[in-house]
Backbone as a chain_set.jsonl record, in Angstrom:
{"seq": "XXXXXXXXXXXXXXXXXXXXXXXXXXXXXXXXXXXXXXXXXXXXXXXXXXXXXXXXXXXXXXXXXXXXXXXXXXXXXXXXXXXXXXXXXXXXXXXXXXXXXXXXXXXXXXXXXXXXXXXXXXXXXXXXXXXXXXXXXXXXXXXXXXXXXXXXXXXXXXXXXXXXXXXXXXXXXXXXXXXXXXXXXXXXXXXXXXXXXXXXXXXXXXXXXXXXXXXXXXXXXXXXXX", "coords": {"N": [[149.954, 73.044, 193.354], [152.037, 72.397, 196.059], [151.042, 72.627, 200.26], [153.32, 73.204, 201.632], [154.843, 74.721, 199.537], [153.04, 76.488, 198.879], [152.402, 78.447, 201.065], [155.146, 79.376, 201.369], [155.789, 80.41, 199.08], [153.388, 82.396, 199.387], [154.176, 83.836, 201.573], [157.009, 84.844, 201.342], [156.723, 86.161, 199.152], [155.411, 88.623, 200.192], [157.15, 89.47, 202.202], [159.206, 90.184, 200.05], [158.257, 92.142, 198.85], [157.462, 94.152, 200.924], [160.139, 94.895, 201.755], [161.295, 95.691, 199.315], [159.665, 98.084, 198.962], [159.87, 99.603, 201.317], [162.849, 100.158, 201.221], [163.353, 101.52, 198.758], [161.166, 103.507, 198.255], [161.847, 106.402, 198.02], [163.108, 106.809, 196.177], [161.358, 106.707, 194.252], [159.881, 108.313, 194.826], [161.086, 110.872, 193.912], [161.424, 110.2, 191.1], [159.145, 110.43, 190.296], [158.895, 113.085, 190.48], [160.533, 114.056, 188.788], [159.357, 113.701, 186.739], [157.101, 115.318, 186.511], [154.727, 117.727, 184.792], [155.238, 120.344, 185.945], [158.148, 120.391, 186.566], [160.836, 119.751, 188.56], [161.564, 120.902, 190.841], [159.346, 122.575, 191.493], [157.505, 120.64, 192.035], [157.962, 119.581, 194.262], [160.472, 118.707, 194.99], [163.535, 117.74, 196.984], [162.083, 117.39, 199.112], [159.946, 116.079, 201.919], [160.46, 113.245, 201.206], [160.453, 110.903, 202.254], [157.542, 110.624, 203.16], [154.712, 108.881, 203.812], [155.642, 106.42, 203.755], [155.272, 104.154, 205.573], [152.889, 103.118, 205.302], [152.704, 102.341, 202.694], [154.339, 100.467, 202.257], [153.13, 98.503, 204.287], [150.702, 98.099, 202.95], [151.912, 96.945, 200.649], [152.444, 94.101, 201.351], [150.78, 92.267, 201.654], [149.601, 92.352, 198.571], [151.902, 91.999, 196.943], [152.274, 89.234, 197.97], [150.231, 87.958, 197.226], [150.793, 88.279, 194.314], [153.043, 87.018, 193.765], [151.941, 84.534, 194.819], [150.052, 83.817, 192.926], [151.539, 83.388, 190.528], [153.656, 81.564, 190.516], [151.759, 79.448, 191.006], [150.453, 79.623, 188.523], [152.402, 79.16, 186.627], [152.994, 76.462, 187.543], [150.512, 75.459, 186.834], [150.855, 75.519, 183.874], [152.599, 73.91, 183.39], [155.694, 72.889, 181.691], [158.196, 71.486, 179.256], [161.899, 72.198, 180.623], [163.501, 72.672, 178.04], [162.082, 73.783, 176.448], [160.623, 76.049, 173.826], [158.483, 77.3, 173.986], [158.751, 78.382, 177.054], [158.868, 81.254, 177.654], [156.768, 82.153, 177.068], [154.726, 80.995, 179.112], [155.677, 82.297, 181.163], [155.468, 84.894, 181.052], [152.283, 84.719, 180.761], [152.406, 83.601, 183.524], [152.578, 85.951, 184.979], [151.086, 87.77, 183.921], [148.8, 87.271, 184.912], [149.015, 87.512, 187.572], [149.604, 90.225, 187.867], [148.386, 92.049, 185.763], [150.077, 94.443, 183.97], [152.497, 96.175, 181.295], [155.019, 96.171, 182.292], [155.707, 94.157, 183.871], [155.607, 91.768, 182.254], [157.347, 92.332, 180.565], [159.746, 92.104, 182.59], [159.654, 89.631, 184.025], [159.425, 87.257, 182.574], [162.284, 87.737, 180.98], [163.835, 87.616, 183.56], [163.319, 84.984, 184.207], [164.582, 83.539, 181.909], [167.401, 84.47, 181.966], [167.935, 83.326, 184.827], [168.178, 80.776, 183.732], [169.578, 80.69, 181.96], [171.971, 81.433, 183.362], [172.519, 79.16, 185.176], [172.217, 76.845, 183.334], [174.803, 77.691, 182.012], [176.452, 77.184, 184.656], [175.987, 74.904, 185.491], [174.233, 74.194, 187.689], [171.617, 74.902, 189.917], [170.557, 78.458, 190.045], [172.191, 80.717, 192.839], [170.274, 82.268, 195.628], [171.364, 85.117, 195.285], [172.266, 85.262, 193.089], [170.428, 84.894, 191.849], [169.195, 87.164, 192.343], [170.704, 89.261, 191.115], [170.13, 88.68, 188.401], [167.563, 89.593, 188.379], [167.827, 92.01, 188.75], [169.064, 93.092, 186.537], [167.245, 92.487, 184.722], [164.905, 94.042, 185.611], [165.977, 96.477, 185.146], [166.289, 96.848, 182.582], [163.391, 96.027, 181.892], [162.387, 98.541, 183.072], [163.38, 100.602, 181.043], [162.519, 100.416, 178.906], [159.737, 100.632, 179.555], [159.401, 102.954, 180.311], [158.076, 105.604, 178.988], [155.598, 104.849, 179.059], [155.318, 104.905, 181.788], [155.661, 107.874, 181.812], [153.514, 108.657, 180.726], [151.479, 107.634, 182.743], [152.16, 109.242, 184.895], [151.834, 111.96, 184.054], [148.797, 111.659, 183.329], [148.171, 111.421, 185.991], [148.906, 113.578, 187.238], [147.021, 115.651, 186.116], [145.417, 118.431, 185.285], [141.78, 118.405, 186.859], [139.294, 117.775, 184.5], [140.711, 118.06, 182.163], [142.305, 117.509, 178.714], [144.309, 115.499, 178.981], [143.399, 114.526, 181.568], [141.511, 112.81, 180.934], [142.654, 110.108, 180.905], [143.723, 109.064, 178.687], [146.054, 106.796, 178.04], [147.61, 107.032, 175.351], [147.374, 109.167, 173.924], [148.14, 110.871, 175.957], [150.944, 110.071, 175.794], [151.249, 110.912, 173.459], [150.68, 113.548, 173.321], [153.149, 114.802, 175.224], [155.275, 113.81, 173.512], [154.891, 115.803, 171.595], [155.156, 118.26, 172.607], [157.639, 118.07, 173.878], [159.371, 116.179, 172.853], [161.595, 113.398, 172.382], [162.959, 113.116, 174.563], [161.136, 113.993, 176.672], [159.528, 111.824, 176.621], [161.178, 109.866, 177.791], [161.749, 110.705, 180.15], [163.266, 111.363, 183.419], [163.806, 108.24, 183.438], [166.998, 107.483, 183.799], [166.958, 107.658, 186.63], [164.533, 105.941, 187.152], [165.642, 103.503, 186.088], [167.506, 103.011, 187.693], [166.44, 102.834, 190.415], [164.468, 100.587, 189.758], [165.943, 98.495, 188.967], [167.187, 98.04, 191.274], [165.552, 97.669, 192.803], [164.631, 95.446, 191.499], [166.703, 93.654, 192.092], [166.844, 93.47, 194.959], [163.791, 92.757, 195.641], [163.269, 90.197, 193.904], [165.675, 88.878, 194.752], [165.206, 88.562, 197.267], [162.739, 87.193, 197.523], [163.521, 84.884, 196.416], [165.449, 83.675, 198.235], [163.87, 83.921, 200.634], [161.964, 82.413, 200.172], [163.114, 79.838, 199.574], [164.312, 79.15, 202.149], [162.174, 78.935, 203.809], [161.255, 76.545, 202.682], [163.199, 75.001, 202.892], [162.986, 74.856, 205.637], [160.574, 73.413, 206.096], [161.092, 71.026, 204.885], [162.976, 69.86, 206.886], [161.23, 69.946, 209.372], [159.386, 67.985, 211.365], [156.839, 67.376, 211.155], [156.369, 67.182, 208.618], [157.48, 64.91, 207.587]], "CA": [[150.861, 73.45, 194.365], [151.596, 71.677, 197.727], [150.773, 73.213, 201.126], [154.391, 74.159, 201.768], [154.956, 75.749, 198.43], [151.824, 77.259, 198.701], [153.021, 79.254, 202.205], [156.424, 79.464, 201.263], [155.461, 81.813, 197.961], [152.758, 83.628, 200.234], [155.023, 84.372, 202.691], [158.167, 85.142, 200.658], [156.452, 87.314, 198.342], [154.854, 89.637, 201.421], [158.554, 89.599, 202.679], [160.187, 90.613, 199.224], [157.465, 93.484, 198.616], [157.944, 95.48, 202.072], [161.533, 95.303, 202.293], [161.789, 96.412, 198.372], [159.202, 99.111, 199.415], [160.67, 100.461, 202.472], [163.922, 100.547, 201.07], [163.497, 102.123, 197.655], [160.625, 104.529, 198.228], [162.352, 107.921, 197.987], [163.621, 106.601, 194.766], [160.58, 106.343, 193.088], [158.918, 109.937, 194.493], [161.919, 111.423, 192.897], [161.444, 110.005, 189.885], [157.874, 110.81, 189.701], [158.703, 114.351, 190.647], [161.388, 114.439, 187.842], [158.407, 113.778, 185.366], [156.357, 116.529, 186.927], [154.964, 118.655, 184.227], [155.705, 121.685, 187.044], [159.34, 120.749, 186.858], [161.251, 118.894, 189.821], [161.736, 121.659, 192.25], [158.129, 123.256, 191.93], [157.12, 119.457, 192.365], [158.428, 119.2, 196.125], [161.989, 118.303, 195.265], [163.6, 116.718, 197.558], [161.249, 117.497, 200.599], [159.199, 114.9, 202.293], [160.372, 111.959, 200.231], [159.772, 109.55, 203.0], [156.005, 110.489, 203.055], [153.987, 107.505, 203.516], [156.756, 104.967, 203.586], [154.888, 102.649, 206.231], [151.764, 102.668, 204.939], [153.233, 101.836, 201.598], [155.124, 98.982, 203.089], [152.195, 97.65, 205.123], [149.863, 97.674, 201.61], [152.476, 95.94, 199.748], [152.881, 92.961, 201.663], [149.374, 91.451, 200.835], [149.841, 92.713, 197.056], [153.294, 90.73, 196.668], [151.769, 87.932, 198.259], [148.855, 87.279, 196.086], [150.827, 88.158, 192.9], [153.943, 85.744, 193.706], [151.416, 82.886, 195.075], [149.472, 83.735, 191.585], [152.648, 83.927, 189.429], [154.059, 80.117, 191.049], [150.738, 78.398, 190.63], [150.088, 79.557, 187.184], [153.563, 78.738, 186.244], [152.9, 75.176, 187.814], [149.608, 74.522, 185.927], [151.598, 75.356, 182.742], [154.212, 73.31, 183.257], [156.343, 72.924, 180.262], [159.488, 70.988, 179.356], [163.01, 73.227, 180.513], [164.121, 72.992, 177.009], [160.696, 74.316, 175.601], [160.849, 76.969, 173.609], [157.099, 78.291, 174.789], [158.808, 78.972, 178.601], [158.795, 82.674, 177.684], [155.442, 82.285, 177.176], [154.397, 80.665, 180.24], [156.212, 83.129, 182.237], [154.361, 85.945, 180.742], [150.918, 84.458, 181.093], [151.864, 83.583, 184.74], [153.263, 87.234, 185.32], [150.159, 88.809, 183.741], [148.163, 86.391, 185.591], [149.417, 88.239, 188.696], [149.746, 91.525, 187.879], [148.247, 92.555, 184.188], [150.761, 95.536, 183.49], [153.326, 96.108, 180.418], [156.644, 96.271, 182.869], [155.679, 92.48, 184.352], [155.448, 91.138, 180.942], [158.945, 92.152, 180.384], [160.76, 91.711, 183.521], [159.719, 88.58, 184.336], [160.299, 86.184, 181.229], [163.696, 88.148, 181.059], [164.086, 87.521, 184.975], [163.395, 83.597, 184.609], [165.867, 83.546, 180.843], [168.482, 84.767, 182.573], [168.26, 82.204, 185.542], [168.076, 79.483, 183.044], [170.714, 80.725, 181.175], [173.245, 81.115, 184.073], [172.077, 77.715, 185.445], [172.839, 75.895, 182.293], [176.251, 77.708, 182.192], [177.289, 76.591, 185.986], [175.485, 73.168, 185.459], [172.987, 73.535, 188.761], [170.499, 75.835, 189.992], [171.19, 79.732, 190.75], [171.836, 81.221, 193.962], [169.618, 83.408, 195.424], [171.85, 86.291, 194.998], [172.691, 85.4, 191.508], [168.551, 85.311, 191.024], [168.819, 88.646, 192.606], [171.466, 89.744, 190.154], [169.423, 88.656, 187.046], [166.232, 90.189, 188.728], [168.448, 93.585, 188.693], [169.311, 93.023, 184.793], [165.519, 92.236, 184.015], [164.213, 95.175, 186.049], [166.617, 97.949, 184.253], [165.537, 96.803, 181.197], [161.73, 96.659, 181.77], [162.126, 100.316, 183.383], [163.98, 101.394, 180.137], [161.651, 100.175, 177.947], [157.901, 100.843, 179.693], [159.173, 104.684, 180.615], [157.535, 106.625, 178.065], [154.144, 104.42, 179.501], [155.08, 105.742, 183.15], [155.82, 109.229, 181.851], [152.073, 108.941, 180.834], [150.593, 107.606, 183.544], [152.317, 110.522, 185.806], [151.087, 112.936, 183.845], [147.36, 111.409, 183.46], [147.587, 111.531, 187.412], [148.921, 115.168, 188.051], [146.878, 116.551, 185.302], [144.081, 119.2, 186.063], [140.679, 117.904, 186.39], [138.825, 118.396, 183.735], [141.588, 118.493, 180.899], [142.24, 116.108, 178.1], [144.974, 114.332, 179.654], [143.216, 114.008, 182.856], [140.88, 111.814, 181.031], [143.225, 108.577, 181.186], [144.123, 108.23, 177.469], [147.799, 106.867, 177.712], [148.421, 106.784, 173.944], [147.051, 110.715, 173.866], [149.004, 111.37, 176.925], [152.21, 109.857, 175.078], [151.211, 111.812, 172.128], [151.106, 115.452, 173.862], [154.235, 114.432, 175.882], [155.942, 114.177, 172.158], [154.573, 117.021, 170.895], [155.639, 119.56, 173.618], [158.862, 117.678, 174.47], [159.803, 115.126, 171.968], [161.831, 111.793, 172.969], [163.211, 113.414, 175.828], [160.039, 113.979, 177.602], [158.948, 110.368, 177.102], [162.063, 109.174, 178.436], [162.003, 111.738, 181.568], [163.226, 110.282, 184.768], [164.535, 107.128, 182.815], [167.749, 106.923, 184.903], [166.319, 107.058, 188.081], [163.809, 104.526, 187.013], [166.24, 102.158, 185.879], [168.757, 102.423, 188.948], [165.636, 102.606, 191.159], [163.963, 99.226, 189.73], [167.422, 97.628, 189.233], [167.98, 97.85, 192.675], [164.025, 96.958, 193.392], [164.371, 93.789, 191.058], [167.936, 92.736, 192.896], [166.336, 92.916, 196.851], [162.392, 91.906, 195.38], [163.567, 88.887, 193.777], [166.463, 88.067, 195.719], [164.597, 88.217, 198.671], [161.942, 86.435, 197.4], [164.172, 83.446, 195.923], [166.013, 83.742, 199.361], [162.98, 83.507, 201.989], [161.175, 81.042, 199.968], [164.245, 78.702, 199.722], [164.584, 79.086, 203.548], [160.764, 78.225, 204.198], [161.093, 75.268, 202.214], [164.236, 74.162, 203.848], [162.479, 74.626, 207.247], [159.568, 72.524, 206.024], [161.694, 69.593, 204.835], [163.297, 69.581, 208.021], [160.386, 69.905, 210.313], [159.287, 66.52, 211.865], [155.367, 67.189, 210.776], [156.454, 66.902, 207.011], [157.858, 63.49, 207.44]], "C": [[150.75, 72.797, 195.648], [151.651, 72.746, 198.744], [152.303, 74.064, 201.265], [154.751, 74.868, 200.71], [153.749, 76.767, 198.513], [152.121, 78.483, 199.805], [154.099, 79.85, 201.546], [156.136, 80.662, 200.028], [154.7, 82.829, 198.782], [153.376, 84.398, 200.731], [156.018, 84.978, 202.044], [157.925, 86.532, 199.906], [155.787, 88.392, 198.869], [155.994, 90.015, 201.627], [159.348, 90.314, 201.471], [159.112, 92.028, 199.092], [157.409, 94.209, 199.819], [158.994, 95.496, 202.066], [161.815, 96.141, 200.594], [161.169, 97.947, 198.407], [159.62, 99.954, 200.086], [161.86, 100.97, 202.163], [163.974, 101.764, 199.715], [162.135, 103.176, 197.446], [160.659, 105.715, 197.819], [162.577, 107.722, 196.886], [162.934, 106.733, 193.814], [159.658, 108.067, 193.435], [160.052, 110.803, 193.825], [161.683, 111.395, 191.597], [160.033, 110.296, 189.274], [157.794, 112.532, 189.836], [159.731, 114.902, 189.212], [160.2, 114.677, 186.789], [157.368, 114.426, 185.399], [156.009, 117.254, 185.685], [155.286, 120.173, 184.636], [157.347, 121.49, 186.748], [159.591, 119.951, 188.368], [161.057, 119.786, 190.842], [160.05, 121.894, 192.688], [156.694, 121.844, 192.425], [157.079, 119.071, 193.979], [159.887, 119.054, 196.124], [162.389, 117.413, 195.939], [162.927, 116.752, 199.448], [160.267, 116.518, 200.64], [159.036, 113.533, 201.364], [160.01, 110.9, 200.67], [158.231, 109.612, 203.404], [155.483, 109.302, 202.712], [154.327, 106.221, 203.261], [155.828, 104.056, 204.073], [153.77, 102.347, 206.001], [151.534, 102.521, 203.543], [153.329, 100.172, 201.637], [154.069, 97.624, 203.435], [151.078, 97.207, 203.621], [150.786, 96.794, 200.875], [152.782, 94.649, 199.789], [151.667, 91.838, 201.133], [149.518, 91.425, 199.207], [150.639, 91.678, 196.882], [152.909, 89.77, 196.776], [151.067, 87.241, 197.194], [149.746, 87.271, 194.792], [152.082, 87.17, 192.911], [152.993, 84.483, 193.931], [150.477, 82.696, 193.626], [150.625, 83.16, 190.047], [152.943, 82.208, 190.024], [152.651, 79.153, 190.452], [150.566, 78.442, 189.017], [151.286, 78.997, 186.568], [153.679, 76.841, 186.289], [151.747, 74.419, 186.583], [149.94, 74.851, 184.515], [152.886, 74.952, 182.225], [154.785, 72.694, 181.544], [157.778, 72.109, 180.443], [160.542, 72.182, 179.517], [163.527, 73.423, 179.163], [162.745, 73.571, 176.011], [160.52, 75.522, 175.29], [159.596, 78.093, 174.199], [157.365, 78.981, 176.603], [158.637, 80.397, 178.636], [157.454, 82.902, 178.009], [154.558, 82.017, 178.316], [154.818, 81.897, 180.993], [155.703, 84.461, 181.955], [152.952, 85.739, 180.765], [150.859, 84.357, 182.536], [151.893, 85.283, 185.482], [152.013, 88.323, 185.065], [148.873, 88.262, 184.619], [148.322, 87.291, 186.858], [149.422, 89.597, 188.765], [149.765, 92.236, 186.341], [148.875, 94.317, 183.923], [152.148, 94.878, 182.348], [154.745, 95.51, 181.225], [156.566, 94.404, 183.291], [156.274, 91.309, 183.042], [156.62, 91.142, 180.553], [159.798, 91.676, 181.481], [160.581, 90.477, 183.794], [160.292, 87.152, 183.497], [161.762, 86.488, 181.208], [164.576, 87.121, 182.278], [164.546, 85.451, 184.718], [164.492, 83.243, 183.339], [167.052, 83.673, 181.6], [168.854, 83.943, 183.631], [168.707, 80.851, 184.822], [169.279, 79.244, 182.333], [172.286, 80.435, 182.257], [173.28, 79.707, 184.645], [172.615, 76.948, 184.75], [174.298, 76.202, 182.476], [177.184, 77.455, 183.128], [176.831, 75.579, 185.868], [174.975, 73.224, 186.86], [172.486, 75.175, 188.894], [171.083, 77.227, 190.369], [170.876, 79.414, 191.986], [170.854, 82.012, 194.231], [170.219, 84.783, 195.059], [172.143, 86.392, 193.801], [171.178, 85.464, 190.851], [168.821, 86.57, 191.567], [169.46, 89.733, 191.713], [170.718, 89.918, 188.748], [167.887, 89.302, 187.438], [166.934, 91.863, 188.635], [168.67, 93.67, 187.276], [168.067, 93.161, 184.445], [164.924, 93.406, 184.446], [164.582, 96.569, 185.205], [166.096, 97.89, 183.054], [164.307, 97.019, 180.924], [161.665, 97.585, 182.137], [162.445, 101.098, 181.872], [162.669, 101.28, 179.126], [159.802, 100.683, 178.242], [158.231, 102.306, 180.398], [158.473, 105.446, 180.335], [155.774, 105.914, 178.958], [154.236, 104.989, 181.038], [155.125, 107.177, 183.079], [154.285, 109.337, 181.538], [151.145, 108.996, 181.841], [151.237, 108.887, 184.741], [151.762, 111.627, 185.525], [149.673, 113.017, 183.681], [146.883, 111.758, 185.396], [147.789, 112.684, 187.884], [148.389, 116.112, 187.085], [145.541, 117.263, 185.826], [143.058, 118.383, 186.093], [139.541, 118.525, 185.014], [139.471, 118.502, 181.863], [141.883, 117.308, 180.136], [143.0, 114.996, 178.426], [144.112, 113.675, 180.947], [141.924, 112.472, 182.456], [141.255, 110.171, 180.672], [143.728, 107.922, 179.774], [145.544, 108.203, 177.474], [148.011, 107.32, 176.595], [148.429, 108.143, 173.625], [148.045, 111.387, 175.001], [150.653, 111.527, 176.098], [152.31, 111.221, 173.813], [151.863, 113.499, 172.581], [152.287, 115.758, 174.588], [155.082, 115.009, 174.336], [155.871, 115.249, 171.505], [155.348, 118.372, 171.575], [157.398, 119.455, 174.15], [159.834, 116.363, 173.835], [160.463, 113.864, 172.992], [162.322, 111.897, 174.295], [162.633, 113.64, 176.93], [159.739, 112.489, 177.738], [159.622, 109.566, 177.738], [162.41, 110.149, 180.01], [162.39, 110.724, 182.681], [163.821, 108.646, 184.403], [165.974, 106.402, 183.726], [167.408, 106.392, 186.136], [165.343, 106.034, 187.904], [164.512, 103.527, 186.904], [166.971, 101.855, 187.214], [167.648, 102.144, 190.126], [165.289, 100.755, 191.116], [165.0, 98.065, 189.752], [167.731, 97.232, 190.398], [166.92, 97.135, 193.408], [164.201, 95.725, 192.924], [165.52, 92.942, 191.85], [167.139, 92.229, 194.592], [164.896, 92.48, 196.423], [162.491, 90.566, 195.186], [164.538, 87.623, 193.932], [165.898, 87.646, 197.068], [163.792, 87.46, 198.627], [162.416, 84.791, 197.66], [164.805, 82.975, 197.626], [164.758, 83.134, 200.705], [162.311, 82.139, 201.329], [161.93, 79.673, 200.03], [164.233, 78.475, 201.283], [163.435, 78.447, 204.372], [160.848, 76.884, 203.425], [161.838, 74.129, 202.796], [163.711, 73.841, 204.983], [161.136, 73.91, 207.251], [159.806, 71.155, 205.9], [162.552, 69.384, 206.29], [162.123, 69.485, 209.271], [159.949, 68.389, 210.296], [157.574, 66.207, 211.314], [155.377, 66.826, 209.315], [157.148, 65.284, 206.891], [157.089, 62.666, 207.924]], "O": [[149.696, 72.629, 196.261], [152.2, 73.793, 198.402], [152.429, 75.27, 201.056], [155.078, 75.997, 201.076], [153.862, 77.906, 198.06], [152.052, 79.604, 199.301], [153.895, 80.987, 201.121], [156.36, 81.839, 200.313], [155.155, 83.962, 198.936], [153.296, 85.605, 200.499], [155.837, 86.176, 202.263], [158.566, 87.582, 199.959], [155.495, 89.256, 198.042], [156.139, 91.167, 201.219], [160.216, 91.095, 201.861], [159.699, 93.063, 199.407], [157.225, 95.376, 199.475], [159.258, 96.576, 202.595], [162.508, 97.159, 200.616], [161.837, 98.908, 198.026], [159.807, 101.089, 199.649], [162.17, 102.07, 202.62], [164.643, 102.791, 199.829], [162.099, 103.689, 196.327], [159.678, 106.218, 197.272], [162.184, 108.677, 196.217], [163.365, 106.869, 192.669], [159.041, 108.752, 192.62], [159.567, 111.58, 193.002], [161.71, 112.423, 190.92], [159.792, 110.384, 188.07], [156.845, 113.181, 189.398], [159.609, 116.029, 188.731], [160.123, 115.699, 186.107], [156.564, 114.301, 184.474], [157.068, 117.61, 185.168], [155.542, 121.052, 183.813], [157.929, 122.573, 186.687], [158.681, 119.632, 189.133], [160.345, 119.431, 191.781], [159.543, 121.567, 193.761], [155.559, 121.972, 192.884], [156.269, 118.403, 194.621], [160.525, 119.255, 197.157], [161.914, 116.284, 195.812], [163.306, 116.265, 200.514], [159.738, 116.09, 199.614], [158.026, 112.963, 200.951], [159.429, 110.012, 200.044], [157.736, 108.633, 203.963], [155.658, 108.717, 201.643], [153.716, 105.266, 202.783], [155.44, 103.166, 203.317], [153.398, 101.255, 206.432], [150.387, 102.549, 203.096], [152.704, 99.187, 201.245], [154.089, 96.436, 203.113], [150.782, 96.034, 203.393], [150.264, 95.762, 200.454], [153.229, 93.993, 198.848], [151.777, 90.859, 200.395], [149.534, 90.317, 198.67], [150.213, 90.539, 196.686], [153.013, 89.041, 195.789], [151.324, 86.239, 196.527], [149.552, 86.293, 194.069], [152.118, 86.436, 191.923], [153.224, 83.459, 193.288], [150.202, 81.559, 193.242], [150.345, 82.703, 188.939], [151.925, 81.577, 189.739], [152.714, 78.305, 189.562], [150.549, 77.413, 188.342], [150.965, 78.111, 185.776], [154.211, 76.112, 185.451], [151.884, 73.452, 185.834], [149.105, 74.339, 183.769], [153.717, 75.255, 181.368], [154.165, 72.215, 180.595], [158.389, 72.071, 181.51], [160.36, 73.16, 178.792], [164.103, 74.505, 179.051], [162.814, 73.636, 174.784], [160.256, 76.303, 176.204], [159.71, 79.23, 174.655], [156.604, 79.718, 177.231], [158.229, 80.845, 179.707], [157.013, 83.604, 178.919], [153.629, 82.802, 178.508], [153.855, 82.492, 181.478], [155.537, 85.152, 182.961], [152.32, 86.795, 180.795], [149.847, 84.743, 183.121], [151.195, 85.593, 186.447], [151.865, 89.376, 185.684], [147.995, 89.07, 184.919], [147.272, 87.912, 187.022], [149.219, 90.119, 189.862], [150.73, 92.792, 185.819], [148.099, 95.251, 183.719], [152.661, 93.759, 182.384], [155.399, 94.557, 180.801], [157.423, 93.601, 182.922], [157.089, 90.387, 183.051], [157.122, 90.088, 180.162], [160.603, 90.784, 181.213], [161.693, 89.95, 183.847], [161.201, 86.356, 183.733], [162.524, 85.542, 181.411], [165.475, 86.296, 182.119], [165.597, 84.855, 184.956], [165.429, 82.568, 183.765], [167.672, 82.626, 181.787], [170.051, 83.654, 183.641], [169.474, 80.025, 185.317], [169.874, 78.192, 182.102], [173.237, 79.673, 182.086], [174.35, 79.127, 184.46], [173.505, 76.241, 185.22], [175.058, 75.359, 182.954], [178.393, 77.428, 182.895], [177.661, 74.858, 186.423], [175.257, 72.183, 187.453], [172.804, 76.198, 188.286], [172.124, 77.197, 191.025], [170.067, 78.607, 192.445], [170.359, 82.598, 193.269], [169.464, 85.578, 194.499], [172.312, 87.504, 193.302], [170.837, 85.909, 189.755], [168.41, 87.325, 190.686], [168.965, 90.847, 191.544], [170.676, 90.963, 188.099], [167.109, 89.421, 186.491], [166.168, 92.801, 188.41], [168.259, 94.756, 186.867], [167.813, 94.14, 183.743], [164.288, 93.951, 183.544], [163.818, 97.427, 184.764], [165.49, 98.821, 182.524], [163.897, 97.824, 180.087], [160.656, 98.101, 181.655], [161.803, 102.106, 181.581], [162.01, 102.247, 178.745], [158.94, 100.97, 177.41], [157.316, 102.814, 181.045], [158.026, 106.18, 181.216], [154.949, 106.734, 179.363], [153.223, 105.521, 181.493], [154.729, 107.829, 184.046], [153.732, 110.227, 182.183], [150.281, 109.856, 182.018], [150.352, 109.362, 185.452], [151.228, 112.335, 186.378], [149.126, 114.113, 183.806], [145.823, 112.138, 185.894], [147.111, 113.077, 188.833], [148.916, 117.219, 186.973], [144.76, 116.751, 186.629], [143.206, 117.423, 185.337], [139.202, 119.695, 184.842], [138.92, 118.849, 180.818], [141.785, 116.194, 180.651], [142.65, 113.825, 178.28], [144.183, 112.482, 181.242], [141.572, 111.551, 183.193], [140.482, 109.286, 180.306], [144.047, 106.744, 179.613], [146.254, 109.135, 177.096], [148.787, 108.273, 176.661], [149.435, 108.521, 173.025], [148.646, 112.433, 174.752], [151.31, 112.542, 175.869], [153.146, 112.07, 173.505], [152.845, 114.2, 172.339], [152.574, 116.953, 174.665], [155.408, 116.167, 174.077], [156.816, 115.645, 170.823], [155.975, 119.253, 170.987], [158.133, 120.332, 174.603], [160.789, 115.803, 174.371], [159.979, 113.485, 174.058], [162.188, 110.99, 175.116], [163.19, 113.585, 178.027], [159.701, 111.958, 178.848], [159.101, 108.597, 178.291], [163.411, 110.007, 180.713], [161.957, 109.58, 182.818], [164.266, 107.984, 185.341], [166.048, 105.256, 184.171], [167.476, 105.257, 186.608], [165.434, 105.124, 188.728], [164.188, 102.528, 187.545], [167.043, 100.742, 187.735], [167.929, 101.19, 190.852], [165.623, 99.905, 191.941], [164.924, 97.004, 190.371], [168.429, 96.248, 190.64], [167.085, 96.302, 194.3], [163.999, 94.791, 193.701], [165.338, 91.774, 192.195], [166.974, 91.131, 195.123], [164.684, 91.456, 197.073], [162.003, 89.749, 195.967], [164.526, 86.425, 193.647], [166.12, 86.634, 197.733], [163.748, 86.732, 199.619], [162.064, 83.918, 198.453], [164.495, 81.868, 198.069], [164.874, 82.158, 201.447], [162.192, 81.058, 201.906], [161.444, 78.624, 200.452], [164.109, 77.283, 201.565], [163.58, 77.676, 205.321], [160.153, 76.05, 204.004], [161.525, 72.975, 203.086], [163.85, 72.708, 205.444], [160.556, 73.784, 208.33], [159.172, 70.252, 206.446], [162.562, 68.184, 206.561], [162.448, 68.723, 210.181], [160.148, 67.673, 209.315], [157.14, 65.073, 211.111], [154.432, 66.199, 208.836], [157.144, 64.716, 205.799], [157.339, 61.464, 207.84]]}, "num_chains": 1, "name": "protein.A"}
């Protein structure tokens, strides 16, 4: 990746990460409390839902910056023809290199595929707002299918020290939720999670594309780049 592309991905990723955390942090807090075994009210309800926003936003800037830098770099290394059937695999590998979680393995290939489909239908590359719409759909779908894993993670985080759940076995935690609450327990908080992550996908990926495009345009017009 050239220097302007390197810088653009780094800065755009950081801006996108900080933006989405500042805007959507409260929804994530509400989702976590809905998944708590104590119940929403006992877990805190709507009290203090903005607590910790500044520190989270500051921490998300370098994390998101490095994720997108890695993602774009790996995509460049694994360059394939635009019509190749291996493009989704490339995007999965790039996403997993940046952040090894099941959510990214679903969201990013779907985001790229939706952008490619929309670009093909329109006959040109999608605009930033269209990329944001694709990000919203991809995020919402990934949020829905990975909710049981998120419930298990929340139960492990909130489990009492020394309990079997606190040991950190995700499958065991999911099985425990299934036995006690069934399917509804595994998908607790799915709708606020989908709403939050759909909005997050719109902001995160739209802000990334918009910021990166602006930075690359400025770089092209800069006298130093000529």
